[in-house]
Each structure stands twice: as structure tokens, then as C-alpha cells.
N, C-alpha and C positions, 0 to 999 in steps of 0.2 A: 504493500500500499505505499503510495507516495506521501510526502509530508502534507501537501495541499489537501489530499483525500482525509487525512485525519482531521484538518481544520474544517473541512466541509462537513464531516460527520458530527463533529462537535457543534457546529452551528445548527445542524438539523436537529440534534437532540435537545439542545439548551434554547435555541432561538437567539443566541448571543454570537455577534462576529468576533473576530480576533481583536479588532479595535475596541469592542465592549469589553472584553476580557482585559486588555491592557489598561483601561481606564480603571476597572474595578480593582486590578492588582495594584495600582498606583495609590488609589484611595485607601487600600488596606496596608499601605506602607511596604509592600513587597518589592516594589520597583521605584526607581528614581528617574526614570525617562531615558537612561542610557544603559540600563541593565538591571540586575538585581540590586536591591539596596544592601549596604553593608550589613552584615550579620544575618541576612536572609538565606535560609537554606531551602533547597528544593523540596524536602520532606514537608516543610510547613505549607508550602504552595500546593503540594499533592494533596495533603490532608484537607485543606480548604476546598479544593476543587472536588474532591470525592464527596465531601460532606454537603456542601452547598448545591452542587450540580449533579451529583450522582455519576460523575465521570470514572471511568476506569483508569488503572494506572498509566496505561499506554497514552491514552488521550491527554491525561494530566501532564505527563511528561512532554508531550508535543507543546503545550502551551508554556511549560517551563522553558523549552529550548527557544520558543518565540520570545519570551520575556528576556532571556539572557542575551538574545541577538545572535545565537549560533545557527539559527535557521530563520527563514523569512517566508512570508506568504509566496505561494507560486513554487516552491522547492518541491 
């Protein structure tokens, strides 16, 4: 499955776009606009995404990669 397919599936399941998730992550203090905020661990983000959006581990990790900047939409 391509990275973009993960993002598409996340949006279909949650109704939220990658931009929506970036905004939510920033509001929660997980990101600072250029990547993860200092002290933020991937596990904290994964737990939030699993609890609040019922995402599986792989889909949550895709969003972590997006937040870190190691992957981008369209990959």
C-alpha cells in the first residue's frame, strides 16, 4: 500500500484530512510546525490517534511520519 493510500484510508475512516490532523496535533502540542515538538514521542501521538480516532498502529504511524516530515502527501 502506498503512503498516499494510507492517508486516503485515514480520511475515509475519520473524515479528517492530513491538514486537519496537522492542525489537531499542533493544538495538542505534539508538533511545532517544523516537526515534532521537543520531548514528543511517537508513542504519545499513536496513543492519541488510537484512542480518539480508532486508528490502527500502521495508520497512526503514517500520520507520525507526516508530522515528522519524513513522508509527505503524494508519496
